[in-house]
N, CA, C, O and the ligand as a Tripos MOL2 file, in Angstrom:
@<TRIPOS>MOLECULE
protein
  297   295    75     0     0
PROTEIN
NO_CHARGES

@<TRIPOS>ATOM
      1 N          13.3660    6.7240   -5.7900 N.3       1 MET1
      2 CA         12.4460    5.5890   -5.6220 C.3       1 MET1
      3 C          11.9140    5.1610   -6.9960 C.2       1 MET1
      4 O          11.5640    5.9810   -7.8440 O.2       1 MET1
      5 N          11.8720    3.8530   -7.1680 N.am      2 GLU2
      6 CA         11.4440    3.2870   -8.4470 C.3       2 GLU2
      7 C          10.1770    2.4650   -8.2120 C.2       2 GLU2
      8 O          10.1310    1.6420   -7.2970 O.2       2 GLU2
      9 N           9.1420    2.6870   -9.0410 N.am      3 GLU3
     10 CA          7.9160    1.9190   -8.8590 C.3       3 GLU3
     11 C           8.0800    0.5090   -9.4050 C.2       3 GLU3
     12 O           8.6500    0.2990  -10.4750 O.2       3 GLU3
     13 N           7.5660   -0.4520   -8.6410 N.am      4 ILE4
     14 CA          7.5760   -1.8500   -9.0560 C.3       4 ILE4
     15 C           6.1420   -2.2510   -9.3850 C.2       4 ILE4
     16 O           5.2230   -1.9590   -8.6190 O.2       4 ILE4
     17 N           5.9500   -2.9110  -10.5080 N.am      5 ILE5
     18 CA          4.6110   -3.3610  -10.8650 C.3       5 ILE5
     19 C           4.3720   -4.7390  -10.2420 C.2       5 ILE5
     20 O           5.1020   -5.6950  -10.5060 O.2       5 ILE5
     21 N           3.3390   -4.8140   -9.4160 N.am      6 ILE6
     22 CA          2.9880   -6.0650   -8.7410 C.3       6 ILE6
     23 C           1.8400   -6.7290   -9.4940 C.2       6 ILE6
     24 O           0.7850   -6.1220   -9.6760 O.2       6 ILE6
     25 N           2.0370   -7.9580   -9.9270 N.am      7 ILE7
     26 CA          0.9870   -8.6630  -10.6620 C.3       7 ILE7
     27 C          -0.0450   -9.2420   -9.6960 C.2       7 ILE7
     28 O          -1.2400   -8.9790   -9.8320 O.2       7 ILE7
     29 N           0.4150  -10.0330   -8.7170 N.am      8 ASP8
     30 CA         -0.4940  -10.6560   -7.7550 C.3       8 ASP8
     31 C          -0.4700   -9.8510   -6.4580 C.2       8 ASP8
     32 O           0.3620  -10.0860   -5.5810 O.2       8 ASP8
     33 N          -1.3900   -8.9030   -6.3530 N.am      9 LYS9
     34 CA         -1.3390   -7.9670   -5.2390 C.3       9 LYS9
     35 C          -1.7100   -8.6110   -3.9060 C.2       9 LYS9
     36 O          -1.1890   -8.2160   -2.8630 O.2       9 LYS9
     37 N          -2.6210   -9.6140   -3.9310 N.am     10 GLN10
     38 CA         -2.9430  -10.2810   -2.6700 C.3      10 GLN10
     39 C          -1.7290  -11.0570   -2.1650 C.2      10 GLN10
     40 O          -1.4230  -11.0110   -0.9730 O.2      10 GLN10
     41 N          -1.0390  -11.7640   -3.0480 N.am     11 LYS11
     42 CA          0.1360  -12.5360   -2.6510 C.3      11 LYS11
     43 C           1.2230  -11.6260   -2.0900 C.2      11 LYS11
     44 O           1.8680  -11.9540   -1.0940 O.2      11 LYS11
     45 N           1.4180  -10.4830   -2.7380 N.am     12 TYR12
     46 CA          2.4450   -9.5520   -2.2700 C.3      12 TYR12
     47 C           2.1060   -9.0310   -0.8710 C.2      12 TYR12
     48 O           2.9750   -8.9460   -0.0030 O.2      12 TYR12
     49 N           0.8340   -8.6850   -0.6650 N.am     13 ILE13
     50 CA          0.3940   -8.2200    0.6560 C.3      13 ILE13
     51 C           0.5910   -9.3320    1.6970 C.2      13 ILE13
     52 O           1.0580   -9.0800    2.8070 O.2      13 ILE13
     53 N           0.2290  -10.5540    1.3200 N.am     14 ASN14
     54 CA          0.3700  -11.6730    2.2620 C.3      14 ASN14
     55 C           1.8170  -11.8190    2.7240 C.2      14 ASN14
     56 O           2.0750  -12.1490    3.8820 O.2      14 ASN14
     57 N           2.7500  -11.5750    1.8240 N.am     15 GLU15
     58 CA          4.1620  -11.8070    2.1340 C.3      15 GLU15
     59 C           4.8670  -10.5710    2.7050 C.2      15 GLU15
     60 O           5.9310  -10.6880    3.3140 O.2      15 GLU15
     61 N           4.2810   -9.4010    2.5090 N.am     16 ASN16
     62 CA          5.0080   -8.1750    2.8760 C.3      16 ASN16
     63 C           4.2730   -7.2430    3.8290 C.2      16 ASN16
     64 O           4.8410   -6.2430    4.2680 O.2      16 ASN16
     65 N           3.0190   -7.5500    4.1560 N.am     17 TYR17
     66 CA          2.2790   -6.6780    5.0640 C.3      17 TYR17
     67 C           2.9600   -6.7030    6.4280 C.2      17 TYR17
     68 O           3.2200   -7.7770    6.9700 O.2      17 TYR17
     69 N           3.2570   -5.5120    6.9980 N.am     18 PRO18
     70 CA          4.0890   -5.4670    8.2050 C.3      18 PRO18
     71 C           3.3420   -5.7610    9.5040 C.2      18 PRO18
     72 O           3.9690   -5.8640   10.5580 O.2      18 PRO18
     73 N           2.0270   -5.8960    9.4500 N.am     19 PHE19
     74 CA          1.2690   -6.1030   10.6840 C.3      19 PHE19
     75 C           0.5830   -7.4680   10.6670 C.2      19 PHE19
     76 O           0.7230   -8.2340    9.7140 O.2      19 PHE19
     77 N          -0.1530   -7.7570   11.7280 N.am     20 GLY20
     78 CA         -0.7310   -9.0870   11.9020 C.3      20 GLY20
     79 C          -1.9410   -9.3780   11.0500 C.2      20 GLY20
     80 O          -2.0360  -10.4430   10.4400 O.2      20 GLY20
     81 N          -2.8800   -8.4270   11.0020 N.am     21 ASN21
     82 CA         -4.1430   -8.6980   10.3170 C.3      21 ASN21
     83 C          -4.0300   -8.3190    8.8440 C.2      21 ASN21
     84 O          -4.2250   -7.1590    8.4800 O.2      21 ASN21
     85 N          -3.7180   -9.2850    8.0090 N.am     22 ILE22
     86 CA         -3.5370   -9.0130    6.5820 C.3      22 ILE22
     87 C          -4.8880   -8.7170    5.9440 C.2      22 ILE22
     88 O          -5.8100   -9.5280    6.0290 O.2      22 ILE22
     89 N          -5.0060   -7.5450    5.3010 N.am     23 PRO23
     90 CA         -6.3040   -7.1730    4.7170 C.3      23 PRO23
     91 C          -6.5560   -7.8750    3.3870 C.2      23 PRO23
     92 O          -5.6250   -8.2240    2.6610 O.2      23 PRO23
     93 N          -7.8590   -8.0760    3.0830 N.am     24 GLU24
     94 CA         -8.2390   -8.4990    1.7370 C.3      24 GLU24
     95 C          -7.9910   -7.3260    0.7980 C.2      24 GLU24
     96 O          -8.2070   -6.1720    1.1680 O.2      24 GLU24
     97 N          -7.5340   -7.6240   -0.4290 N.am     25 ILE25
     98 CA         -7.2290   -6.5150   -1.3320 C.3      25 ILE25
     99 C          -8.4850   -5.8100   -1.8210 C.2      25 ILE25
    100 O          -8.4080   -4.7170   -2.3810 O.2      25 ILE25
    101 N          -9.6440   -6.4340   -1.6120 N.am     26 THR26
    102 CA        -10.8970   -5.7930   -2.0240 C.3      26 THR26
    103 C         -11.4780   -4.9150   -0.9280 C.2      26 THR26
    104 O         -12.4790   -4.2370   -1.1560 O.2      26 THR26
    105 N         -10.8740   -4.9090    0.2630 N.am     27 SER27
    106 CA        -11.4170   -4.0830    1.3400 C.3      27 SER27
    107 C         -11.0000   -2.6330    1.1510 C.2      27 SER27
    108 O         -10.0000   -2.3370    0.4960 O.2      27 SER27
    109 N         -11.7950   -1.7210    1.7450 N.am     28 GLU28
    110 CA        -11.5460   -0.2950    1.5830 C.3      28 GLU28
    111 C         -10.7500    0.2510    2.7620 C.2      28 GLU28
    112 O         -10.9590   -0.1410    3.9100 O.2      28 GLU28
    113 N          -9.8510    1.1450    2.4590 N.am     29 ILE29
    114 CA         -9.0420    1.7960    3.4670 C.3      29 ILE29
    115 C          -8.9920    3.2910    3.1750 C.2      29 ILE29
    116 O          -9.3250    3.7350    2.0760 O.2      29 ILE29
    117 N          -8.5740    4.0540    4.1730 N.am     30 CYS30
    118 CA         -8.4050    5.4910    3.9940 C.3      30 CYS30
    119 C          -6.9490    5.8410    4.2700 C.2      30 CYS30
    120 O          -6.3730    5.3980    5.2630 O.2      30 CYS30
    121 N          -6.3670    6.6280    3.3950 N.am     31 CYS31
    122 CA         -5.0100    7.1370    3.6170 C.3      31 CYS31
    123 C          -5.1090    8.4060    4.4530 C.2      31 CYS31
    124 O          -5.7500    9.3740    4.0440 O.2      31 CYS31
    125 N          -4.4730    8.4040    5.6300 N.am     32 ILE32
    126 CA         -4.5940    9.5710    6.4980 C.3      32 ILE32
    127 C          -3.7450   10.7470    6.0070 C.2      32 ILE32
    128 O          -3.8860   11.8620    6.5100 O.2      32 ILE32
    129 N          -2.8710   10.5080    5.0380 N.am     33 HIS33
    130 CA         -2.0530   11.6050    4.5180 C.3      33 HIS33
    131 C          -2.8150   12.4490    3.5030 C.2      33 HIS33
    132 O          -2.7940   13.6780    3.5660 O.2      33 HIS33
    133 N          -3.4970   11.7700    2.5540 N.am     34 CYS34
    134 CA         -4.2130   12.5330    1.5170 C.3      34 CYS34
    135 C          -5.7230   12.4320    1.6960 C.2      34 CYS34
    136 O          -6.4810   12.9700    0.8880 O.2      34 CYS34
    137 N          -6.1730   11.7340    2.7680 N.am     35 ASP35
    138 CA         -7.5870   11.6440    3.1090 C.3      35 ASP35
    139 C          -8.4030   11.0730    1.9580 C.2      35 ASP35
    140 O          -9.5140   11.5320    1.6940 O.2      35 ASP35
    141 N          -7.8570   10.0760    1.2760 N.am     36 THR36
    142 CA         -8.5330    9.4490    0.1590 C.3      36 THR36
    143 C          -8.9240    8.0190    0.5310 C.2      36 THR36
    144 O          -8.1300    7.2810    1.1150 O.2      36 THR36
    145 N         -10.1570    7.6360    0.1870 N.am     37 ILE37
    146 CA        -10.5990    6.2550    0.3930 C.3      37 ILE37
    147 C         -10.3330    5.4690   -0.8840 C.2      37 ILE37
    148 O         -10.6980    5.9050   -1.9750 O.2      37 ILE37
    149 N          -9.7040    4.3200   -0.7460 N.am     38 TYR38
    150 CA         -9.4470    3.4770   -1.9140 C.3      38 TYR38
    151 C          -9.4220    2.0270   -1.4980 C.2      38 TYR38
    152 O          -9.4330    1.7080   -0.3100 O.2      38 TYR38
    153 N          -9.3880    1.1420   -2.4950 N.am     39 LYS39
    154 CA         -9.2980   -0.2790   -2.2040 C.3      39 LYS39
    155 C          -7.8280   -0.6620   -2.0140 C.2      39 LYS39
    156 O          -6.9340   -0.1090   -2.6550 O.2      39 LYS39
    157 N          -7.6060   -1.6290   -1.1100 N.am     40 VAL40
    158 CA         -6.2430   -2.0700   -0.8270 C.3      40 VAL40
    159 C          -5.5070   -2.4180   -2.1270 C.2      40 VAL40
    160 O          -4.3200   -2.1230   -2.2680 O.2      40 VAL40
    161 N          -6.2110   -3.0430   -3.0720 N.am     41 GLU41
    162 CA         -5.5640   -3.5130   -4.3010 C.3      41 GLU41
    163 C          -5.0190   -2.3840   -5.1760 C.2      41 GLU41
    164 O          -4.2910   -2.6370   -6.1360 O.2      41 GLU41
    165 N          -5.3670   -1.1470   -4.8470 N.am     42 GLU42
    166 CA         -4.8670   -0.0200   -5.6440 C.3      42 GLU42
    167 C          -3.4930    0.4610   -5.1770 C.2      42 GLU42
    168 O          -2.9270    1.3920   -5.7500 O.2      42 GLU42
    169 N          -2.9650   -0.1740   -4.1420 N.am     43 TYR43
    170 CA         -1.6710    0.2910   -3.6200 C.3      43 TYR43
    171 C          -0.5750    0.2110   -4.6830 C.2      43 TYR43
    172 O          -0.6790   -0.5410   -5.6520 O.2      43 TYR43
    173 N           0.4740    1.0020   -4.4780 N.am     44 LYS44
    174 CA          1.6610    0.9540   -5.3250 C.3      44 LYS44
    175 C           2.8370    0.4690   -4.4880 C.2      44 LYS44
    176 O           2.8210    0.5740   -3.2620 O.2      44 LYS44
    177 N           3.8480   -0.0580   -5.1540 N.am     45 VAL45
    178 CA          5.0620   -0.4690   -4.4540 C.3      45 VAL45
    179 C           6.2500    0.2740   -5.0520 C.2      45 VAL45
    180 O           6.4230    0.3290   -6.2700 O.2      45 VAL45
    181 N           7.0590    0.8420   -4.1700 N.am     46 PHE46
    182 CA          8.2730    1.5340   -4.6050 C.3      46 PHE46
    183 C           9.4840    0.8940   -3.9460 C.2      46 PHE46
    184 O           9.4030    0.4180   -2.8140 O.2      46 PHE46
    185 N          10.6040    0.8850   -4.6550 N.am     47 ARG47
    186 CA         11.8510    0.3280   -4.1310 C.3      47 ARG47
    187 C          12.8930    1.4360   -4.0720 C.2      47 ARG47
    188 O          13.0850    2.1790   -5.0350 O.2      47 ARG47
    189 N          13.5680    1.5360   -2.9170 N.am     48 ASP48
    190 CA         14.5930    2.5790   -2.7860 C.3      48 ASP48
    191 C          15.9710    2.0580   -3.2170 C.2      48 ASP48
    192 O          16.1130    0.9170   -3.6560 O.2      48 ASP48
    193 N          16.9730    2.9210   -3.0800 N.am     49 GLU49
    194 CA         18.3250    2.5940   -3.5560 C.3      49 GLU49
    195 C          18.9060    1.3790   -2.8300 C.2      49 GLU49
    196 O          19.7550    0.6750   -3.3760 O.2      49 GLU49
    197 N          18.4460    1.1360   -1.5960 N.am     50 ASP50
    198 CA         18.9620    0.0120   -0.8160 C.3      50 ASP50
    199 C          18.2530   -1.3060   -1.1230 C.2      50 ASP50
    200 O          18.6160   -2.3550   -0.5910 O.2      50 ASP50
    201 N          17.2270   -1.2390   -1.9980 N.am     51 GLY51
    202 CA         16.4960   -2.4500   -2.3360 C.3      51 GLY51
    203 C          15.3140   -2.7240   -1.4330 C.2      51 GLY51
    204 O          14.6260   -3.7330   -1.5890 O.2      51 GLY51
    205 N          15.0740   -1.8190   -0.4780 N.am     52 ASP52
    206 CA         13.9100   -1.9930    0.3910 C.3      52 ASP52
    207 C          12.6470   -1.5990   -0.3730 C.2      52 ASP52
    208 O          12.6330   -0.6130   -1.1100 O.2      52 ASP52
    209 N          11.5890   -2.3860   -0.1840 N.am     53 GLU53
    210 CA         10.3360   -2.1260   -0.8790 C.3      53 GLU53
    211 C           9.2940   -1.5860    0.0850 C.2      53 GLU53
    212 O           9.1960   -2.0280    1.2290 O.2      53 GLU53
    213 N           8.5160   -0.6190   -0.3960 N.am     54 PHE54
    214 CA          7.5180    0.0330    0.4350 C.3      54 PHE54
    215 C           6.1520   -0.0340   -0.2410 C.2      54 PHE54
    216 O           6.0100    0.2660   -1.4260 O.2      54 PHE54
    217 N           5.1460   -0.4370    0.5440 N.am     55 ILE55
    218 CA          3.7670   -0.4370    0.0700 C.3      55 ILE55
    219 C           3.2160    0.9660    0.2810 C.2      55 ILE55
    220 O           3.1480    1.4470    1.4120 O.2      55 ILE55
    221 N           2.8200    1.6290   -0.8180 N.am     56 CYS56
    222 CA          2.4910    3.0510   -0.7600 C.3      56 CYS56
    223 C           1.0700    3.3370   -1.2160 C.2      56 CYS56
    224 O           0.4090    2.5070   -1.8410 O.2      56 CYS56
    225 N           0.6300    4.5320   -0.8840 N.am     57 CYS57
    226 CA         -0.6570    5.0760   -1.3080 C.3      57 CYS57
    227 C          -0.7310    5.1230   -2.8410 C.2      57 CYS57
    228 O           0.2800    5.3780   -3.4950 O.2      57 CYS57
    229 N          -1.9160    4.8790   -3.4210 N.am     58 PRO58
    230 CA         -2.0760    4.9790   -4.8830 C.3      58 PRO58
    231 C          -1.7500    6.3660   -5.4220 C.2      58 PRO58
    232 O          -1.4410    6.5160   -6.6040 O.2      58 PRO58
    233 N          -1.8180    7.3740   -4.5680 N.am     59 ASN59
    234 CA         -1.5170    8.7410   -5.0030 C.3      59 ASN59
    235 C          -0.0210    9.0560   -4.9520 C.2      59 ASN59
    236 O           0.3840   10.1740   -5.2710 O.2      59 ASN59
    237 N           0.8010    8.0870   -4.5570 N.am     60 ALA60
    238 CA          2.2460    8.2930   -4.5750 C.3      60 ALA60
    239 C           2.7000    8.5190   -6.0160 C.2      60 ALA60
    240 O           2.1000    7.9380   -6.9200 O.2      60 ALA60
    241 N           3.7210    9.3260   -6.2810 N.am     61 PRO61
    242 CA          4.5440   10.0130   -5.2910 C.3      61 PRO61
    243 C           3.9880   11.3550   -4.8030 C.2      61 PRO61
    244 O           4.6250   12.0140   -3.9810 O.2      61 PRO61
    245 N           2.8070   11.7760   -5.2940 N.am     62 ASP62
    246 CA          2.2390   13.0330   -4.7870 C.3      62 ASP62
    247 C           1.9300   12.9310   -3.2940 C.2      62 ASP62
    248 O           2.0760   13.9080   -2.5590 O.2      62 ASP62
    249 N           1.5040   11.7480   -2.8460 N.am     63 CYS63
    250 CA          1.2380   11.4990   -1.4300 C.3      63 CYS63
    251 C           2.3490   10.6050   -0.8950 C.2      63 CYS63
    252 O           2.7510    9.6390   -1.5440 O.2      63 CYS63
    253 N           2.8430   10.9410    0.3040 N.am     64 ASP64
    254 CA          3.9150   10.1140    0.8720 C.3      64 ASP64
    255 C           3.3900    9.1170    1.9050 C.2      64 ASP64
    256 O           4.1490    8.5960    2.7210 O.2      64 ASP64
    257 N           2.0870    8.8600    1.8580 N.am     65 GLY65
    258 CA          1.5070    7.8590    2.7490 C.3      65 GLY65
    259 C           1.9440    6.4480    2.3740 C.2      65 GLY65
    260 O           2.1120    6.1290    1.1970 O.2      65 GLY65
    261 N           2.1260    5.6100    3.3900 N.am     66 THR66
    262 CA          2.4610    4.2000    3.1420 C.3      66 THR66
    263 C           1.4700    3.3180    3.8900 C.2      66 THR66
    264 O           0.4800    3.7960    4.4440 O.2      66 THR66
    265 N           1.7590    2.0290    3.8910 N.am     67 VAL67
    266 CA          0.8750    1.0490    4.5010 C.3      67 VAL67
    267 C           0.5680    1.3610    5.9740 C.2      67 VAL67
    268 O          -0.4990    1.0010    6.4730 O.2      67 VAL67
    269 N           1.4870    2.0190    6.6600 N.am     68 ILE68
    270 CA          1.2300    2.3270    8.0750 C.3      68 ILE68
    271 C           0.2150    3.4440    8.2490 C.2      68 ILE68
    272 O          -0.2410    3.7000    9.3630 O.2      68 ILE68
    273 N          -0.1430    4.1120    7.1590 N.am     69 ASP69
    274 CA         -1.1130    5.2080    7.2130 C.3      69 ASP69
    275 C          -2.5050    4.7740    6.7800 C.2      69 ASP69
    276 O          -3.3880    5.6120    6.5940 O.2      69 ASP69
    277 N          -2.7070    3.4730    6.6190 N.am     70 TRP70
    278 CA         -4.0160    2.9670    6.2180 C.3      70 TRP70
    279 C          -4.9340    2.8580    7.4090 C.2      70 TRP70
    280 O          -4.5710    2.2980    8.4440 O.2      70 TRP70
    281 N          -6.1460    3.4070    7.2530 N.am     71 ILE71
    282 CA         -7.1840    3.2350    8.2570 C.3      71 ILE71
    283 C          -8.2950    2.3970    7.6280 C.2      71 ILE71
    284 O          -8.8470    2.7850    6.5980 O.2      71 ILE71
    285 N          -8.6300    1.2640    8.2250 N.am     72 PRO72
    286 CA         -9.7000    0.4280    7.6520 C.3      72 PRO72
    287 C         -11.0390    1.1560    7.6690 C.2      72 PRO72
    288 O         -11.3190    1.9050    8.6040 O.2      72 PRO72
    289 N         -11.8730    0.9480    6.6460 N.am     73 ILE73
    290 CA        -13.2070    1.5300    6.5650 C.3      73 ILE73
    291 C         -14.2300    0.4570    6.9420 C.2      73 ILE73
    292 O         -14.1630   -0.6750    6.4640 O.2      73 ILE73
    293 N         -15.1560    0.8220    7.7850 N.am     74 GLY74
    294 CA        -16.2060   -0.1100    8.1630 C.3      74 GLY74
    295 C         -15.7590   -1.1870    9.1380 C.2      74 GLY74
    296 O         -16.5610   -2.0350    9.5310 O.2      74 GLY74
    297 ZN         -2.3180    9.0170    0.3740 Zn       75 ZN75
@<TRIPOS>BOND
     1     1     2 1
     2     2     3 1
     3     3     4 2
     4     3     5 am
     5     5     6 1
     6     6     7 1
     7     7     8 2
     8     7     9 am
     9     9    10 1
    10    10    11 1
    11    11    12 2
    12    11    13 am
    13    13    14 1
    14    14    15 1
    15    15    16 2
    16    15    17 am
    17    17    18 1
    18    18    19 1
    19    19    20 2
    20    19    21 am
    21    21    22 1
    22    22    23 1
    23    23    24 2
    24    23    25 am
    25    25    26 1
    26    26    27 1
    27    27    28 2
    28    27    29 am
    29    29    30 1
    30    30    31 1
    31    31    32 2
    32    31    33 am
    33    33    34 1
    34    34    35 1
    35    35    36 2
    36    35    37 am
    37    37    38 1
    38    38    39 1
    39    39    40 2
    40    39    41 am
    41    41    42 1
    42    42    43 1
    43    43    44 2
    44    43    45 am
    45    45    46 1
    46    46    47 1
    47    47    48 2
    48    47    49 am
    49    49    50 1
    50    50    51 1
    51    51    52 2
    52    51    53 am
    53    53    54 1
    54    54    55 1
    55    55    56 2
    56    55    57 am
    57    57    58 1
    58    58    59 1
    59    59    60 2
    60    59    61 am
    61    61    62 1
    62    62    63 1
    63    63    64 2
    64    63    65 am
    65    65    66 1
    66    66    67 1
    67    67    68 2
    68    67    69 am
    69    69    70 1
    70    70    71 1
    71    71    72 2
    72    71    73 am
    73    73    74 1
    74    74    75 1
    75    75    76 2
    76    75    77 am
    77    77    78 1
    78    78    79 1
    79    79    80 2
    80    79    81 am
    81    81    82 1
    82    82    83 1
    83    83    84 2
    84    83    85 am
    85    85    86 1
    86    86    87 1
    87    87    88 2
    88    87    89 am
    89    89    90 1
    90    90    91 1
    91    91    92 2
    92    91    93 am
    93    93    94 1
    94    94    95 1
    95    95    96 2
    96    95    97 am
    97    97    98 1
    98    98    99 1
    99    99   100 2
   100    99   101 am
   101   101   102 1
   102   102   103 1
   103   103   104 2
   104   103   105 am
   105   105   106 1
   106   106   107 1
   107   107   108 2
   108   107   109 am
   109   109   110 1
   110   110   111 1
   111   111   112 2
   112   111   113 am
   113   113   114 1
   114   114   115 1
   115   115   116 2
   116   115   117 am
   117   117   118 1
   118   118   119 1
   119   119   120 2
   120   119   121 am
   121   121   122 1
   122   122   123 1
   123   123   124 2
   124   123   125 am
   125   125   126 1
   126   126   127 1
   127   127   128 2
   128   127   129 am
   129   129   130 1
   130   130   131 1
   131   131   132 2
   132   131   133 am
   133   133   134 1
   134   134   135 1
   135   135   136 2
   136   135   137 am
   137   137   138 1
   138   138   139 1
   139   139   140 2
   140   139   141 am
   141   141   142 1
   142   142   143 1
   143   143   144 2
   144   143   145 am
   145   145   146 1
   146   146   147 1
   147   147   148 2
   148   147   149 am
   149   149   150 1
   150   150   151 1
   151   151   152 2
   152   151   153 am
   153   153   154 1
   154   154   155 1
   155   155   156 2
   156   155   157 am
   157   157   158 1
   158   158   159 1
   159   159   160 2
   160   159   161 am
   161   161   162 1
   162   162   163 1
   163   163   164 2
   164   163   165 am
   165   165   166 1
   166   166   167 1
   167   167   168 2
   168   167   169 am
   169   169   170 1
   170   170   171 1
   171   171   172 2
   172   171   173 am
   173   173   174 1
   174   174   175 1
   175   175   176 2
   176   175   177 am
   177   177   178 1
   178   178   179 1
   179   179   180 2
   180   179   181 am
   181   181   182 1
   182   182   183 1
   183   183   184 2
   184   183   185 am
   185   185   186 1
   186   186   187 1
   187   187   188 2
   188   187   189 am
   189   189   190 1
   190   190   191 1
   191   191   192 2
   192   191   193 am
   193   193   194 1
   194   194   195 1
   195   195   196 2
   196   195   197 am
   197   197   198 1
   198   198   199 1
   199   199   200 2
   200   199   201 am
   201   201   202 1
   202   202   203 1
   203   203   204 2
   204   203   205 am
   205   205   206 1
   206   206   207 1
   207   207   208 2
   208   207   209 am
   209   209   210 1
   210   210   211 1
   211   211   212 2
   212   211   213 am
   213   213   214 1
   214   214   215 1
   215   215   216 2
   216   215   217 am
   217   217   218 1
   218   218   219 1
   219   219   220 2
   220   219   221 am
   221   221   222 1
   222   222   223 1
   223   223   224 2
   224   223   225 am
   225   225   226 1
   226   226   227 1
   227   227   228 2
   228   227   229 am
   229   229   230 1
   230   230   231 1
   231   231   232 2
   232   231   233 am
   233   233   234 1
   234   234   235 1
   235   235   236 2
   236   235   237 am
   237   237   238 1
   238   238   239 1
   239   239   240 2
   240   239   241 am
   241   241   242 1
   242   242   243 1
   243   243   244 2
   244   243   245 am
   245   245   246 1
   246   246   247 1
   247   247   248 2
   248   247   249 am
   249   249   250 1
   250   250   251 1
   251   251   252 2
   252   251   253 am
   253   253   254 1
   254   254   255 1
   255   255   256 2
   256   255   257 am
   257   257   258 1
   258   258   259 1
   259   259   260 2
   260   259   261 am
   261   261   262 1
   262   262   263 1
   263   263   264 2
   264   263   265 am
   265   265   266 1
   266   266   267 1
   267   267   268 2
   268   267   269 am
   269   269   270 1
   270   270   271 1
   271   271   272 2
   272   271   273 am
   273   273   274 1
   274   274   275 1
   275   275   276 2
   276   275   277 am
   277   277   278 1
   278   278   279 1
   279   279   280 2
   280   279   281 am
   281   281   282 1
   282   282   283 1
   283   283   284 2
   284   283   285 am
   285   285   286 1
   286   286   287 1
   287   287   288 2
   288   287   289 am
   289   289   290 1
   290   290   291 1
   291   291   292 2
   292   291   293 am
   293   293   294 1
   294   294   295 1
   295   295   296 2
@<TRIPOS>SUBSTRUCTURE
     1 MET1         2 RESIDUE 1 A MET
     2 GLU2         6 RESIDUE 1 A GLU
     3 GLU3        10 RESIDUE 1 A GLU
     4 ILE4        14 RESIDUE 1 A ILE
     5 ILE5        18 RESIDUE 1 A ILE
     6 ILE6        22 RESIDUE 1 A ILE
     7 ILE7        26 RESIDUE 1 A ILE
     8 ASP8        30 RESIDUE 1 A ASP
     9 LYS9        34 RESIDUE 1 A LYS
    10 GLN10       38 RESIDUE 1 A GLN
    11 LYS11       42 RESIDUE 1 A LYS
    12 TYR12       46 RESIDUE 1 A TYR
    13 ILE13       50 RESIDUE 1 A ILE
    14 ASN14       54 RESIDUE 1 A ASN
    15 GLU15       58 RESIDUE 1 A GLU
    16 ASN16       62 RESIDUE 1 A ASN
    17 TYR17       66 RESIDUE 1 A TYR
    18 PRO18       70 RESIDUE 1 A PRO
    19 PHE19       74 RESIDUE 1 A PHE
    20 GLY20       78 RESIDUE 1 A GLY
    21 ASN21       82 RESIDUE 1 A ASN
    22 ILE22       86 RESIDUE 1 A ILE
    23 PRO23       90 RESIDUE 1 A PRO
    24 GLU24       94 RESIDUE 1 A GLU
    25 ILE25       98 RESIDUE 1 A ILE
    26 THR26      102 RESIDUE 1 A THR
    27 SER27      106 RESIDUE 1 A SER
    28 GLU28      110 RESIDUE 1 A GLU
    29 ILE29      114 RESIDUE 1 A ILE
    30 CYS30      118 RESIDUE 1 A CYS
    31 CYS31      122 RESIDUE 1 A CYS
    32 ILE32      126 RESIDUE 1 A ILE
    33 HIS33      130 RESIDUE 1 A HIS
    34 CYS34      134 RESIDUE 1 A CYS
    35 ASP35      138 RESIDUE 1 A ASP
    36 THR36      142 RESIDUE 1 A THR
    37 ILE37      146 RESIDUE 1 A ILE
    38 TYR38      150 RESIDUE 1 A TYR
    39 LYS39      154 RESIDUE 1 A LYS
    40 VAL40      158 RESIDUE 1 A VAL
    41 GLU41      162 RESIDUE 1 A GLU
    42 GLU42      166 RESIDUE 1 A GLU
    43 TYR43      170 RESIDUE 1 A TYR
    44 LYS44      174 RESIDUE 1 A LYS
    45 VAL45      178 RESIDUE 1 A VAL
    46 PHE46      182 RESIDUE 1 A PHE
    47 ARG47      186 RESIDUE 1 A ARG
    48 ASP48      190 RESIDUE 1 A ASP
    49 GLU49      194 RESIDUE 1 A GLU
    50 ASP50      198 RESIDUE 1 A ASP
    51 GLY51      202 RESIDUE 1 A GLY
    52 ASP52      206 RESIDUE 1 A ASP
    53 GLU53      210 RESIDUE 1 A GLU
    54 PHE54      214 RESIDUE 1 A PHE
    55 ILE55      218 RESIDUE 1 A ILE
    56 CYS56      222 RESIDUE 1 A CYS
    57 CYS57      226 RESIDUE 1 A CYS
    58 PRO58      230 RESIDUE 1 A PRO
    59 ASN59      234 RESIDUE 1 A ASN
    60 ALA60      238 RESIDUE 1 A ALA
    61 PRO61      242 RESIDUE 1 A PRO
    62 ASP62      246 RESIDUE 1 A ASP
    63 CYS63      250 RESIDUE 1 A CYS
    64 ASP64      254 RESIDUE 1 A ASP
    65 GLY65      258 RESIDUE 1 A GLY
    66 THR66      262 RESIDUE 1 A THR
    67 VAL67      266 RESIDUE 1 A VAL
    68 ILE68      270 RESIDUE 1 A ILE
    69 ASP69      274 RESIDUE 1 A ASP
    70 TRP70      278 RESIDUE 1 A TRP
    71 ILE71      282 RESIDUE 1 A ILE
    72 PRO72      286 RESIDUE 1 A PRO
    73 ILE73      290 RESIDUE 1 A ILE
    74 GLY74      294 RESIDUE 1 A GLY
    75 ZN75       297 GROUP 0 **** ****
């Protein structure tokens, strides 16, 4: 997996978030894998050998949590 640097993180989320309610990048979420609270804008993006891109926990690659493991705070 190769990390991709995203310049406009809100735009990337708008275009790639897999669910209906697109979060603001300033909102707080909790990663259920590493139990860390962080802001959406701190996410990382990784691309695999097939070219698929994954929105991941800021603690990646130490944490294997992705966007589906985000729990909204508040
Ligand atoms: Zn995590």
